[in-house]
PQR file of N, CA, C, O and H, with PARSE charges and radii, in Angstrom:
ATOM      1  N   MET A   1      75.099 112.891  84.778 -0.4000 1.5000
ATOM      2  CA  MET A   1      76.247 113.767  84.704 -0.0000 2.0000
ATOM      3  C   MET A   1      77.425 113.026  84.078  0.5500 1.7000
ATOM      4  O   MET A   1      77.672 111.860  84.385 -0.5500 1.4000
ATOM      5  N   ILE A   2      78.126 113.696  83.225 -0.4000 1.5000
ATOM      6  CA  ILE A   2      79.284 113.099  82.555 -0.0000 2.0000
ATOM      7  C   ILE A   2      80.544 113.443  83.342  0.5500 1.7000
ATOM      8  O   ILE A   2      80.883 114.613  83.521 -0.5500 1.4000
ATOM      9  H   ILE A   2      77.925 114.643  82.976  0.4000 1.0000
ATOM     10  N   ASN A   3      81.229 112.400  83.807 -0.4000 1.5000
ATOM     11  CA  ASN A   3      82.475 112.578  84.548 -0.0000 2.0000
ATOM     12  C   ASN A   3      83.692 112.083  83.792  0.5500 1.7000
ATOM     13  O   ASN A   3      84.806 112.563  84.002 -0.5500 1.4000
ATOM     14  H   ASN A   3      80.954 111.450  83.661  0.4000 1.0000
ATOM     15  N   THR A   4      83.465 111.098  82.893 -0.4000 1.5000
ATOM     16  CA  THR A   4      84.571 110.470  82.170 -0.0000 2.0000
ATOM     17  C   THR A   4      84.205 110.285  80.705  0.5500 1.7000
ATOM     18  O   THR A   4      83.113 109.819  80.381 -0.5500 1.4000
ATOM     19  H   THR A   4      82.560 110.708  82.723  0.4000 1.0000
ATOM     20  N   VAL A   5      85.136 110.657  79.818 -0.4000 1.5000
ATOM     21  CA  VAL A   5      84.938 110.543  78.377 -0.0000 2.0000
ATOM     22  C   VAL A   5      86.090 109.742  77.792  0.5500 1.7000
ATOM     23  O   VAL A   5      87.252 109.991  78.113 -0.5500 1.4000
ATOM     24  H   VAL A   5      86.023 111.036  80.081  0.4000 1.0000
ATOM     25  N   SER A   6      85.769 108.777  76.933 -0.4000 1.5000
ATOM     26  CA  SER A   6      86.782 108.087  76.137 -0.0000 2.0000
ATOM     27  C   SER A   6      86.627 108.557  74.699  0.5500 1.7000
ATOM     28  O   SER A   6      85.510 108.714  74.206 -0.5500 1.4000
ATOM     29  H   SER A   6      84.825 108.575  76.672  0.4000 1.0000
ATOM     30  N   LEU A   7      87.745 108.780  74.034 -0.4000 1.5000
ATOM     31  CA  LEU A   7      87.726 109.296  72.671 -0.0000 2.0000
ATOM     32  C   LEU A   7      88.499 108.337  71.780  0.5500 1.7000
ATOM     33  O   LEU A   7      89.591 107.894  72.135 -0.5500 1.4000
ATOM     34  H   LEU A   7      88.652 108.653  74.434  0.4000 1.0000
ATOM     35  N   ASN A   8      87.935 108.018  70.629 -0.4000 1.5000
ATOM     36  CA  ASN A   8      88.598 107.116  69.690 -0.0000 2.0000
ATOM     37  C   ASN A   8      88.710 107.784  68.328  0.5500 1.7000
ATOM     38  O   ASN A   8      87.875 108.607  67.954 -0.5500 1.4000
ATOM     39  H   ASN A   8      87.047 108.377  70.341  0.4000 1.0000
ATOM     40  N   PHE A   9      89.750 107.418  67.596 -0.4000 1.5000
ATOM     41  CA  PHE A   9      89.995 107.906  66.241 -0.0000 2.0000
ATOM     42  C   PHE A   9      90.971 106.935  65.588  0.5500 1.7000
ATOM     43  O   PHE A   9      91.502 106.045  66.251 -0.5500 1.4000
ATOM     44  H   PHE A   9      90.429 106.749  67.900  0.4000 1.0000
ATOM     45  N   ARG A  10      91.208 107.104  64.299 -0.4000 1.5000
ATOM     46  CA  ARG A  10      92.171 106.242  63.611 -0.0000 2.0000
ATOM     47  C   ARG A  10      93.576 106.533  64.118  0.5500 1.7000
ATOM     48  O   ARG A  10      93.947 107.700  64.248 -0.5500 1.4000
ATOM     49  H   ARG A  10      90.778 107.827  63.760  0.4000 1.0000
ATOM     50  N   PRO A  11      94.370 105.504  64.410 -0.5600 1.5000
ATOM     51  CA  PRO A  11      95.704 105.728  64.979  0.2800 2.0000
ATOM     52  C   PRO A  11      96.686 106.415  64.043  0.5500 1.7000
ATOM     53  O   PRO A  11      97.769 106.808  64.475 -0.5500 1.4000
ATOM     54  N   ASP A  12      96.334 106.568  62.768 -0.4000 1.5000
ATOM     55  CA  ASP A  12      97.218 107.264  61.820 -0.0000 2.0000
ATOM     56  C   ASP A  12      96.630 108.586  61.339  0.5500 1.7000
ATOM     57  O   ASP A  12      97.101 109.153  60.353 -0.5500 1.4000
ATOM     58  H   ASP A  12      95.454 106.248  62.416  0.4000 1.0000
ATOM     59  N   ASP A  13      95.608 109.078  62.028 -0.4000 1.5000
ATOM     60  CA  ASP A  13      94.910 110.296  61.607 -0.0000 2.0000
ATOM     61  C   ASP A  13      95.507 111.537  62.279  0.5500 1.7000
ATOM     62  O   ASP A  13      94.972 112.040  63.267 -0.5500 1.4000
ATOM     63  H   ASP A  13      95.226 108.617  62.829  0.4000 1.0000
ATOM     64  N   PHE A  14      96.608 112.012  61.732 -0.4000 1.5000
ATOM     65  CA  PHE A  14      97.293 113.175  62.290 -0.0000 2.0000
ATOM     66  C   PHE A  14      96.436 114.437  62.225  0.5500 1.7000
ATOM     67  O   PHE A  14      96.622 115.352  63.027 -0.5500 1.4000
ATOM     68  H   PHE A  14      97.042 111.603  60.929  0.4000 1.0000
ATOM     69  N   GLU A  15      95.507 114.494  61.288 -0.4000 1.5000
ATOM     70  CA  GLU A  15      94.641 115.671  61.160 -0.0000 2.0000
ATOM     71  C   GLU A  15      93.708 115.836  62.353  0.5500 1.7000
ATOM     72  O   GLU A  15      93.231 116.942  62.608 -0.5500 1.4000
ATOM     73  H   GLU A  15      95.356 113.751  60.637  0.4000 1.0000
ATOM     74  N   SER A  16      93.443 114.776  63.079 -0.4000 1.5000
ATOM     75  CA  SER A  16      92.545 114.839  64.235 -0.0000 2.0000
ATOM     76  C   SER A  16      93.222 115.367  65.498  0.5500 1.7000
ATOM     77  O   SER A  16      92.537 115.725  66.456 -0.5500 1.4000
ATOM     78  H   SER A  16      93.832 113.878  62.872  0.4000 1.0000
ATOM     79  N   ILE A  17      94.539 115.422  65.516 -0.4000 1.5000
ATOM     80  CA  ILE A  17      95.254 115.804  66.730 -0.0000 2.0000
ATOM     81  C   ILE A  17      94.830 117.192  67.231  0.5500 1.7000
ATOM     82  O   ILE A  17      94.635 117.368  68.434 -0.5500 1.4000
ATOM     83  H   ILE A  17      95.096 115.132  64.738  0.4000 1.0000
ATOM     84  N   GLY A  18      94.688 118.152  66.364 -0.4000 1.5000
ATOM     85  CA  GLY A  18      94.261 119.496  66.765 -0.0000 2.0000
ATOM     86  C   GLY A  18      92.882 119.493  67.410  0.5500 1.7000
ATOM     87  O   GLY A  18      92.657 120.181  68.406 -0.5500 1.4000
ATOM     88  H   GLY A  18      94.846 118.010  65.387  0.4000 1.0000
ATOM     89  N   ILE A  19      91.971 118.730  66.851 -0.4000 1.5000
ATOM     90  CA  ILE A  19      90.619 118.619  67.408 -0.0000 2.0000
ATOM     91  C   ILE A  19      90.673 117.941  68.774  0.5500 1.7000
ATOM     92  O   ILE A  19      90.006 118.373  69.715 -0.5500 1.4000
ATOM     93  H   ILE A  19      92.153 118.171  66.042  0.4000 1.0000
ATOM     94  N   ILE A  20      91.460 116.889  68.878 -0.4000 1.5000
ATOM     95  CA  ILE A  20      91.580 116.164  70.140 -0.0000 2.0000
ATOM     96  C   ILE A  20      92.182 117.072  71.216  0.5500 1.7000
ATOM     97  O   ILE A  20      91.752 117.036  72.369 -0.5500 1.4000
ATOM     98  H   ILE A  20      92.002 116.538  68.114  0.4000 1.0000
ATOM     99  N   GLU A  21      93.166 117.879  70.848 -0.4000 1.5000
ATOM    100  CA  GLU A  21      93.744 118.815  71.812 -0.0000 2.0000
ATOM    101  C   GLU A  21      92.691 119.817  72.299  0.5500 1.7000
ATOM    102  O   GLU A  21      92.622 120.106  73.494 -0.5500 1.4000
ATOM    103  H   GLU A  21      93.515 117.909  69.911  0.4000 1.0000
ATOM    104  N   LYS A  22      91.874 120.345  71.389 -0.4000 1.5000
ATOM    105  CA  LYS A  22      90.816 121.288  71.785 -0.0000 2.0000
ATOM    106  C   LYS A  22      89.812 120.622  72.721  0.5500 1.7000
ATOM    107  O   LYS A  22      89.397 121.212  73.718 -0.5500 1.4000
ATOM    108  H   LYS A  22      91.930 120.109  70.419  0.4000 1.0000
ATOM    109  N   ILE A  23      89.428 119.397  72.396 -0.4000 1.5000
ATOM    110  CA  ILE A  23      88.493 118.655  73.256 -0.0000 2.0000
ATOM    111  C   ILE A  23      89.123 118.415  74.630  0.5500 1.7000
ATOM    112  O   ILE A  23      88.452 118.547  75.653 -0.5500 1.4000
ATOM    113  H   ILE A  23      89.765 118.918  71.586  0.4000 1.0000
ATOM    114  N   SER A  24      90.404 118.065  74.651 -0.4000 1.5000
ATOM    115  CA  SER A  24      91.067 117.798  75.933 -0.0000 2.0000
ATOM    116  C   SER A  24      91.096 119.045  76.804  0.5500 1.7000
ATOM    117  O   SER A  24      90.878 118.949  78.011 -0.5500 1.4000
ATOM    118  H   SER A  24      90.949 117.958  73.819  0.4000 1.0000
ATOM    119  N   PHE A  25      91.358 120.203  76.230 -0.4000 1.5000
ATOM    120  CA  PHE A  25      91.361 121.451  77.002 -0.0000 2.0000
ATOM    121  C   PHE A  25      89.978 121.759  77.542  0.5500 1.7000
ATOM    122  O   PHE A  25      89.831 122.137  78.705 -0.5500 1.4000
ATOM    123  H   PHE A  25      91.536 120.281  75.249  0.4000 1.0000
ATOM    124  N   LEU A  26      88.962 121.599  76.704 -0.4000 1.5000
ATOM    125  CA  LEU A  26      87.588 121.872  77.122 -0.0000 2.0000
ATOM    126  C   LEU A  26      87.170 120.953  78.271  0.5500 1.7000
ATOM    127  O   LEU A  26      86.602 121.415  79.260 -0.5500 1.4000
ATOM    128  H   LEU A  26      89.081 121.292  75.760  0.4000 1.0000
ATOM    129  N   LEU A  27      87.448 119.665  78.144 -0.4000 1.5000
ATOM    130  CA  LEU A  27      87.068 118.723  79.195 -0.0000 2.0000
ATOM    131  C   LEU A  27      87.848 118.972  80.484  0.5500 1.7000
ATOM    132  O   LEU A  27      87.293 118.876  81.578 -0.5500 1.4000
ATOM    133  H   LEU A  27      87.910 119.289  77.340  0.4000 1.0000
ATOM    134  N   LYS A  28      89.126 119.290  80.354 -0.4000 1.5000
ATOM    135  CA  LYS A  28      89.935 119.567  81.545 -0.0000 2.0000
ATOM    136  C   LYS A  28      89.398 120.799  82.279  0.5500 1.7000
ATOM    137  O   LYS A  28      89.361 120.831  83.509 -0.5500 1.4000
ATOM    138  H   LYS A  28      89.578 119.368  79.465  0.4000 1.0000
ATOM    139  N   GLU A  29      88.986 121.809  81.513 -0.4000 1.5000
ATOM    140  CA  GLU A  29      88.386 123.019  82.078 -0.0000 2.0000
ATOM    141  C   GLU A  29      87.136 122.703  82.890  0.5500 1.7000
ATOM    142  O   GLU A  29      86.855 123.353  83.897 -0.5500 1.4000
ATOM    143  H   GLU A  29      89.016 121.783  80.514  0.4000 1.0000
ATOM    144  N   LYS A  30      86.393 121.701  82.441 -0.4000 1.5000
ATOM    145  CA  LYS A  30      85.143 121.300  83.091 -0.0000 2.0000
ATOM    146  C   LYS A  30      85.360 120.207  84.141  0.5500 1.7000
ATOM    147  O   LYS A  30      84.393 119.683  84.693 -0.5500 1.4000
ATOM    148  H   LYS A  30      86.621 121.174  81.623  0.4000 1.0000
ATOM    149  N   ALA A  31      86.605 119.864  84.418 -0.4000 1.5000
ATOM    150  CA  ALA A  31      86.969 118.820  85.383 -0.0000 2.0000
ATOM    151  C   ALA A  31      86.386 117.462  85.002  0.5500 1.7000
ATOM    152  O   ALA A  31      85.972 116.687  85.864 -0.5500 1.4000
ATOM    153  H   ALA A  31      87.391 120.290  83.970  0.4000 1.0000
ATOM    154  N   ILE A  32      86.361 117.185  83.690 -0.4000 1.5000
ATOM    155  CA  ILE A  32      85.905 115.898  83.175 -0.0000 2.0000
ATOM    156  C   ILE A  32      87.145 115.107  82.756  0.5500 1.7000
ATOM    157  O   ILE A  32      88.013 115.627  82.055 -0.5500 1.4000
ATOM    158  H   ILE A  32      86.697 117.815  82.990  0.4000 1.0000
ATOM    159  N   THR A  33      87.222 113.867  83.184 -0.4000 1.5000
ATOM    160  CA  THR A  33      88.359 113.007  82.869 -0.0000 2.0000
ATOM    161  C   THR A  33      88.274 112.524  81.428  0.5500 1.7000
ATOM    162  O   THR A  33      87.228 112.051  80.984 -0.5500 1.4000
ATOM    163  H   THR A  33      86.517 113.444  83.754  0.4000 1.0000
ATOM    164  N   LEU A  34      89.373 112.643  80.706 -0.4000 1.5000
ATOM    165  CA  LEU A  34      89.459 112.170  79.327 -0.0000 2.0000
ATOM    166  C   LEU A  34      90.391 110.974  79.274  0.5500 1.7000
ATOM    167  O   LEU A  34      91.495 111.009  79.817 -0.5500 1.4000
ATOM    168  H   LEU A  34      90.223 113.027  81.067  0.4000 1.0000
ATOM    169  N   HIS A  35      89.939 109.914  78.613 -0.4000 1.5000
ATOM    170  CA  HIS A  35      90.774 108.733  78.377 -0.0000 2.0000
ATOM    171  C   HIS A  35      91.006 108.606  76.877  0.5500 1.7000
ATOM    172  O   HIS A  35      90.066 108.620  76.083 -0.5500 1.4000
ATOM    173  H   HIS A  35      89.042 109.886  78.171  0.4000 1.0000
ATOM    174  N   LEU A  36      92.264 108.483  76.511 -0.4000 1.5000
ATOM    175  CA  LEU A  36      92.644 108.280  75.121 -0.0000 2.0000
ATOM    176  C   LEU A  36      93.322 106.925  74.987  0.5500 1.7000
ATOM    177  O   LEU A  36      93.933 106.434  75.936 -0.5500 1.4000
ATOM    178  H   LEU A  36      93.028 108.471  77.156  0.4000 1.0000
ATOM    179  N   PRO A  37      93.214 106.316  73.793 -0.5600 1.5000
ATOM    180  CA  PRO A  37      93.901 105.035  73.577  0.2800 2.0000
ATOM    181  C   PRO A  37      95.410 105.258  73.509  0.5500 1.7000
ATOM    182  O   PRO A  37      95.869 106.377  73.278 -0.5500 1.4000
ATOM    183  N   ASP A  38      96.157 104.215  73.705 -0.4000 1.5000
ATOM    184  CA  ASP A  38      97.619 104.323  73.686 -0.0000 2.0000
ATOM    185  C   ASP A  38      98.129 104.235  72.248  0.5500 1.7000
ATOM    186  O   ASP A  38      98.744 103.245  71.852 -0.5500 1.4000
ATOM    187  H   ASP A  38      95.785 103.306  73.892  0.4000 1.0000
ATOM    188  N   TYR A  39      97.862 105.288  71.477 -0.4000 1.5000
ATOM    189  CA  TYR A  39      98.349 105.389  70.103 -0.0000 2.0000
ATOM    190  C   TYR A  39      99.639 106.202  70.101  0.5500 1.7000
ATOM    191  O   TYR A  39      99.763 107.192  70.823 -0.5500 1.4000
ATOM    192  H   TYR A  39      97.363 106.093  71.798  0.4000 1.0000
ATOM    193  N   ARG A  40     100.578 105.780  69.298 -0.4000 1.5000
ATOM    194  CA  ARG A  40     101.887 106.437  69.230 -0.0000 2.0000
ATOM    195  C   ARG A  40     101.780 107.945  68.964  0.5500 1.7000
ATOM    196  O   ARG A  40     102.542 108.719  69.544 -0.5500 1.4000
ATOM    197  H   ARG A  40     100.477 104.976  68.712  0.4000 1.0000
ATOM    198  N   ILE A  41     100.861 108.371  68.109 -0.4000 1.5000
ATOM    199  CA  ILE A  41     100.788 109.794  67.755 -0.0000 2.0000
ATOM    200  C   ILE A  41     100.272 110.661  68.904  0.5500 1.7000
ATOM    201  O   ILE A  41     100.304 111.888  68.813 -0.5500 1.4000
ATOM    202  H   ILE A  41     100.242 107.742  67.639  0.4000 1.0000
ATOM    203  N   LEU A  42      99.801 110.040  69.976 -0.4000 1.5000
ATOM    204  CA  LEU A  42      99.339 110.806  71.138 -0.0000 2.0000
ATOM    205  C   LEU A  42     100.447 111.059  72.154  0.5500 1.7000
ATOM    206  O   LEU A  42     100.239 111.770  73.137 -0.5500 1.4000
ATOM    207  H   LEU A  42      99.775 109.043  70.050  0.4000 1.0000
ATOM    208  N   HIS A  43     101.601 110.489  71.924 -0.4000 1.5000
ATOM    209  CA  HIS A  43     102.711 110.652  72.866 -0.0000 2.0000
ATOM    210  C   HIS A  43     103.401 111.995  72.607  0.5500 1.7000
ATOM    211  O   HIS A  43     104.471 112.058  72.002 -0.5500 1.4000
ATOM    212  H   HIS A  43     101.769 109.911  71.125  0.4000 1.0000
ATOM    213  N   ASN A  44     102.758 113.062  73.080 -0.4000 1.5000
ATOM    214  CA  ASN A  44     103.342 114.395  72.986 -0.0000 2.0000
ATOM    215  C   ASN A  44     103.095 115.129  74.297  0.5500 1.7000
ATOM    216  O   ASN A  44     102.444 114.600  75.197 -0.5500 1.4000
ATOM    217  H   ASN A  44     101.888 113.011  73.571  0.4000 1.0000
ATOM    218  N   GLU A  45     103.608 116.330  74.402 -0.4000 1.5000
ATOM    219  CA  GLU A  45     103.535 117.065  75.660 -0.0000 2.0000
ATOM    220  C   GLU A  45     102.116 117.440  76.060  0.5500 1.7000
ATOM    221  O   GLU A  45     101.860 117.658  77.244 -0.5500 1.4000
ATOM    222  H   GLU A  45     104.138 116.761  73.670  0.4000 1.0000
ATOM    223  N   VAL A  46     101.193 117.523  75.124 -0.4000 1.5000
ATOM    224  CA  VAL A  46      99.828 117.931  75.437 -0.0000 2.0000
ATOM    225  C   VAL A  46      98.928 116.740  75.760  0.5500 1.7000
ATOM    226  O   VAL A  46      98.168 116.788  76.727 -0.5500 1.4000
ATOM    227  H   VAL A  46     101.401 117.346  74.162  0.4000 1.0000
ATOM    228  N   LEU A  47      99.000 115.687  74.974 -0.4000 1.5000
ATOM    229  CA  LEU A  47      98.015 114.608  75.066 -0.0000 2.0000
ATOM    230  C   LEU A  47      98.449 113.375  75.852  0.5500 1.7000
ATOM    231  O   LEU A  47      97.596 112.581  76.248 -0.5500 1.4000
ATOM    232  H   LEU A  47      99.617 115.648  74.188  0.4000 1.0000
ATOM    233  N   SER A  48      99.714 113.193  76.085 -0.4000 1.5000
ATOM    234  CA  SER A  48     100.158 111.957  76.743 -0.0000 2.0000
ATOM    235  C   SER A  48      99.574 111.790  78.145  0.5500 1.7000
ATOM    236  O   SER A  48      99.437 110.660  78.615 -0.5500 1.4000
ATOM    237  H   SER A  48     100.407 113.838  75.763  0.4000 1.0000
ATOM    238  N   GLU A  49      99.231 112.872  78.816 -0.4000 1.5000
ATOM    239  CA  GLU A  49      98.657 112.757  80.166 -0.0000 2.0000
ATOM    240  C   GLU A  49      97.270 112.104  80.167  0.5500 1.7000
ATOM    241  O   GLU A  49      96.802 111.649  81.211 -0.5500 1.4000
ATOM    242  H   GLU A  49      99.343 113.789  78.434  0.4000 1.0000
ATOM    243  N   PHE A  50      96.619 112.057  79.014 -0.4000 1.5000
ATOM    244  CA  PHE A  50      95.267 111.510  78.922 -0.0000 2.0000
ATOM    245  C   PHE A  50      95.237 110.050  78.475  0.5500 1.7000
ATOM    246  O   PHE A  50      94.168 109.440  78.454 -0.5500 1.4000
ATOM    247  H   PHE A  50      96.999 112.426  78.166  0.4000 1.0000
ATOM    248  N   ILE A  51      96.384 109.482  78.118 -0.4000 1.5000
ATOM    249  CA  ILE A  51      96.445 108.091  77.675 -0.0000 2.0000
ATOM    250  C   ILE A  51      96.116 107.174  78.854  0.5500 1.7000
ATOM    251  O   ILE A  51      96.703 107.283  79.930 -0.5500 1.4000
ATOM    252  H   ILE A  51      97.252 109.979  78.135  0.4000 1.0000
ATOM    253  N   ALA A  52      95.172 106.279  78.624 -0.4000 1.5000
ATOM    254  CA  ALA A  52      94.710 105.368  79.682 -0.0000 2.0000
ATOM    255  C   ALA A  52      95.036 103.930  79.306  0.5500 1.7000
ATOM    256  O   ALA A  52      95.200 103.604  78.131 -0.5500 1.4000
ATOM    257  H   ALA A  52      94.695 106.190  77.749  0.4000 1.0000
ATOM    258  N   ASP A  53      95.126 103.074  80.322 -0.4000 1.5000
ATOM    259  CA  ASP A  53      95.302 101.662  80.005 -0.0000 2.0000
ATOM    260  C   ASP A  53      93.998 101.143  79.392  0.5500 1.7000
ATOM    261  O   ASP A  53      92.941 101.756  79.548 -0.5500 1.4000
ATOM    262  H   ASP A  53      94.992 103.339  81.277  0.4000 1.0000
ATOM    263  N   GLU A  54      94.085 100.028  78.707 -0.4000 1.5000
ATOM    264  CA  GLU A  54      92.953  99.520  77.920 -0.0000 2.0000
ATOM    265  C   GLU A  54      91.700  99.288  78.758  0.5500 1.7000
ATOM    266  O   GLU A  54      90.599  99.627  78.325 -0.5500 1.4000
ATOM    267  H   GLU A  54      94.943  99.531  78.581  0.4000 1.0000
ATOM    268  N   LYS A  55      91.849  98.722  79.938 -0.4000 1.5000
ATOM    269  CA  LYS A  55      90.684  98.442  80.785 -0.0000 2.0000
ATOM    270  C   LYS A  55      89.969  99.737  81.177  0.5500 1.7000
ATOM    271  O   LYS A  55      88.746  99.835  81.081 -0.5500 1.4000
ATOM    272  H   LYS A  55      92.744  98.446  80.290  0.4000 1.0000
ATOM    273  N   GLU A  56      90.733 100.708  81.611 -0.4000 1.5000
ATOM    274  CA  GLU A  56      90.169 102.000  82.012 -0.0000 2.0000
ATOM    275  C   GLU A  56      89.496 102.692  80.820  0.5500 1.7000
ATOM    276  O   GLU A  56      88.407 103.252  80.945 -0.5500 1.4000
ATOM    277  H   GLU A  56      91.726 100.628  81.689  0.4000 1.0000
ATOM    278  N   TYR A  57      90.157 102.643  79.678 -0.4000 1.5000
ATOM    279  CA  TYR A  57      89.651 103.274  78.461 -0.0000 2.0000
ATOM    280  C   TYR A  57      88.325 102.661  78.008  0.5500 1.7000
ATOM    281  O   TYR A  57      87.425 103.377  77.569 -0.5500 1.4000
ATOM    282  H   TYR A  57      91.042 102.188  79.577  0.4000 1.0000
ATOM    283  N   LEU A  58      88.206 101.348  78.113 -0.4000 1.5000
ATOM    284  CA  LEU A  58      87.024 100.650  77.606 -0.0000 2.0000
ATOM    285  C   LEU A  58      85.865 100.562  78.592  0.5500 1.7000
ATOM    286  O   LEU A  58      84.711 100.552  78.166 -0.5500 1.4000
ATOM    287  H   LEU A  58      88.937 100.766  78.469  0.4000 1.0000
ATOM    288  N   GLN A  59      86.128 100.497  79.878 -0.4000 1.5000
ATOM    289  CA  GLN A  59      85.074 100.165  80.827 -0.0000 2.0000
ATOM    290  C   GLN A  59      84.528 101.318  81.642  0.5500 1.7000
ATOM    291  O   GLN A  59      83.474 101.167  82.262 -0.5500 1.4000
ATOM    292  H   GLN A  59      87.066 100.505  80.224  0.4000 1.0000
ATOM    293  N   SER A  60      85.177 102.439  81.673 -0.4000 1.5000
ATOM    294  CA  SER A  60      84.736 103.465  82.611 -0.0000 2.0000
ATOM    295  C   SER A  60      84.053 104.700  82.033  0.5500 1.7000
ATOM    296  O   SER A  60      83.595 105.522  82.827 -0.5500 1.4000
ATOM    297  H   SER A  60      86.033 102.562  81.170  0.4000 1.0000
ATOM    298  N   PRO A  61      83.943 104.905  80.726 -0.5600 1.5000
ATOM    299  CA  PRO A  61      83.411 106.189  80.266  0.2800 2.0000
ATOM    300  C   PRO A  61      81.896 106.340  80.442  0.5500 1.7000
ATOM    301  O   PRO A  61      81.135 105.376  80.346 -0.5500 1.4000
ATOM    302  N   ASP A  62      81.494 107.574  80.700 -0.4000 1.5000
ATOM    303  CA  ASP A  62      80.083 107.945  80.682 -0.0000 2.0000
ATOM    304  C   ASP A  62      79.665 108.352  79.267  0.5500 1.7000
ATOM    305  O   ASP A  62      78.486 108.307  78.916 -0.5500 1.4000
ATOM    306  H   ASP A  62      82.111 108.357  80.777  0.4000 1.0000
ATOM    307  N   LEU A  63      80.652 108.750  78.466 -0.4000 1.5000
ATOM    308  CA  LEU A  63      80.423 109.193  77.093 -0.0000 2.0000
ATOM    309  C   LEU A  63      81.602 108.732  76.242  0.5500 1.7000
ATOM    310  O   LEU A  63      82.746 108.757  76.696 -0.5500 1.4000
ATOM    311  H   LEU A  63      81.610 108.786  78.752  0.4000 1.0000
ATOM    312  N   VAL A  64      81.324 108.312  75.010 -0.4000 1.5000
ATOM    313  CA  VAL A  64      82.377 107.937  74.066 -0.0000 2.0000
ATOM    314  C   VAL A  64      82.245 108.827  72.835  0.5500 1.7000
ATOM    315  O   VAL A  64      81.152 109.005  72.297 -0.5500 1.4000
ATOM    316  H   VAL A  64      80.395 108.292  74.641  0.4000 1.0000
ATOM    317  N   ILE A  65      83.378 109.385  72.396 -0.4000 1.5000
ATOM    318  CA  ILE A  65      83.423 110.227  71.205 -0.0000 2.0000
ATOM    319  C   ILE A  65      84.255 109.501  70.159  0.5500 1.7000
ATOM    320  O   ILE A  65      85.341 109.003  70.455 -0.5500 1.4000
ATOM    321  H   ILE A  65      84.265 109.240  72.833  0.4000 1.0000
ATOM    322  N   ALA A  66      83.742 109.441  68.932 -0.4000 1.5000
ATOM    323  CA  ALA A  66      84.485 108.859  67.810 -0.0000 2.0000
ATOM    324  C   ALA A  66      84.731 109.966  66.791  0.5500 1.7000
ATOM    325  O   ALA A  66      83.794 110.629  66.346 -0.5500 1.4000
ATOM    326  H   ALA A  66      82.859 109.846  68.691  0.4000 1.0000
ATOM    327  N   ILE A  67      85.986 110.162  66.427 -0.4000 1.5000
ATOM    328  CA  ILE A  67      86.349 111.152  65.416 -0.0000 2.0000
ATOM    329  C   ILE A  67      86.799 110.384  64.185  0.5500 1.7000
ATOM    330  O   ILE A  67      87.803 109.672  64.219 -0.5500 1.4000
ATOM    331  H   ILE A  67      86.748 109.624  66.788  0.4000 1.0000
ATOM    332  N   GLY A  68      86.062 110.528  63.112 -0.4000 1.5000
ATOM    333  CA  GLY A  68      86.416 109.825  61.881 -0.0000 2.0000
ATOM    334  C   GLY A  68      85.180 109.501  61.076  0.5500 1.7000
ATOM    335  O   GLY A  68      84.151 110.169  61.186 -0.5500 1.4000
ATOM    336  H   GLY A  68      85.246 111.106  63.084  0.4000 1.0000
ATOM    337  N   GLY A  69      85.291 108.489  60.283 -0.4000 1.5000
ATOM    338  CA  GLY A  69      84.194 108.094  59.424 -0.0000 2.0000
ATOM    339  C   GLY A  69      83.461 106.878  59.925  0.5500 1.7000
ATOM    340  O   GLY A  69      83.503 106.546  61.109 -0.5500 1.4000
ATOM    341  H   GLY A  69      86.126 107.947  60.194  0.4000 1.0000
ATOM    342  N   ASP A  70      82.783 106.215  58.998 -0.4000 1.5000
ATOM    343  CA  ASP A  70      81.965 105.050  59.340 -0.0000 2.0000
ATOM    344  C   ASP A  70      82.780 103.944  60.009  0.5500 1.7000
ATOM    345  O   ASP A  70      82.328 103.346  60.985 -0.5500 1.4000
ATOM    346  H   ASP A  70      82.749 106.485  58.036  0.4000 1.0000
ATOM    347  N   GLY A  71      83.970 103.671  59.490 -0.4000 1.5000
ATOM    348  CA  GLY A  71      84.795 102.612  60.048 -0.0000 2.0000
ATOM    349  C   GLY A  71      85.216 102.897  61.482  0.5500 1.7000
ATOM    350  O   GLY A  71      85.207 102.006  62.331 -0.5500 1.4000
ATOM    351  H   GLY A  71      84.337 104.157  58.697  0.4000 1.0000
ATOM    352  N   THR A  72      85.581 104.136  61.740 -0.4000 1.5000
ATOM    353  CA  THR A  72      85.967 104.521  63.101 -0.0000 2.0000
ATOM    354  C   THR A  72      84.773 104.416  64.045  0.5500 1.7000
ATOM    355  O   THR A  72      84.905 103.957  65.180 -0.5500 1.4000
ATOM    356  H   THR A  72      85.589 104.859  61.050  0.4000 1.0000
ATOM    357  N   PHE A  73      83.621 104.839  63.572 -0.4000 1.5000
ATOM    358  CA  PHE A  73      82.415 104.760  64.392 -0.0000 2.0000
ATOM    359  C   PHE A  73      82.092 103.293  64.710  0.5500 1.7000
ATOM    360  O   PHE A  73      81.798 102.961  65.858 -0.5500 1.4000
ATOM    361  H   PHE A  73      83.514 105.212  62.650  0.4000 1.0000
ATOM    362  N   LEU A  74      82.146 102.422  63.706 -0.4000 1.5000
ATOM    363  CA  LEU A  74      81.829 101.005  63.939 -0.0000 2.0000
ATOM    364  C   LEU A  74      82.849 100.341  64.852  0.5500 1.7000
ATOM    365  O   LEU A  74      82.476  99.548  65.716 -0.5500 1.4000
ATOM    366  H   LEU A  74      82.385 102.692  62.773  0.4000 1.0000
ATOM    367  N   LYS A  75      84.134 100.654  64.676 -0.4000 1.5000
ATOM    368  CA  LYS A  75      85.157 100.089  65.558 -0.0000 2.0000
ATOM    369  C   LYS A  75      84.945 100.569  66.990  0.5500 1.7000
ATOM    370  O   LYS A  75      85.123  99.798  67.933 -0.5500 1.4000
ATOM    371  H   LYS A  75      84.437 101.298  63.974  0.4000 1.0000
ATOM    372  N   THR A  76      84.574 101.810  67.157 -0.4000 1.5000
ATOM    373  CA  THR A  76      84.347 102.373  68.491 -0.0000 2.0000
ATOM    374  C   THR A  76      83.153 101.708  69.154  0.5500 1.7000
ATOM    375  O   THR A  76      83.185 101.406  70.347 -0.5500 1.4000
ATOM    376  H   THR A  76      84.429 102.436  66.391  0.4000 1.0000
ATOM    377  N   ALA A  77      82.093 101.480  68.375 -0.4000 1.5000
ATOM    378  CA  ALA A  77      80.902 100.835  68.927 -0.0000 2.0000
ATOM    379  C   ALA A  77      81.218  99.422  69.354  0.5500 1.7000
ATOM    380  O   ALA A  77      80.339  98.714  69.846 -0.5500 1.4000
ATOM    381  H   ALA A  77      82.067 101.726  67.406  0.4000 1.0000
TER
END
């Protein structure tokens, strides 16, 4: 069972914000905890509640989602 998800993307990828917001709503609806990295572009009224400290973000997820290309996927791995 998936209880916690960490999501990674490029810290300058403003185009991903809409997708991340949709994912956050879906996971919240399912009572699944979402951890996001502390990127400046996430500090808004919708996503800031999901920002986690580095230890929590890296060590606790049951699932990791990478939004982006090959570089983002490799950095996430």
